[in-house]
C-alpha positions, 0 to 999 in steps of 0.5 A: 560800375555794378561790380565796383559797388558790389566789391565795395560792400561787405561779404554778407551785403555782397551776397544779398545784393548779388542775389537781388541783382541776379533775380532782377536780371 
């Protein structure tokens, strides 16, 4: 589910989102 949402986002947004998710986890 998370992967699908991340993939849908753009490259820049993906990087930012991924960083936030990694930090939260």
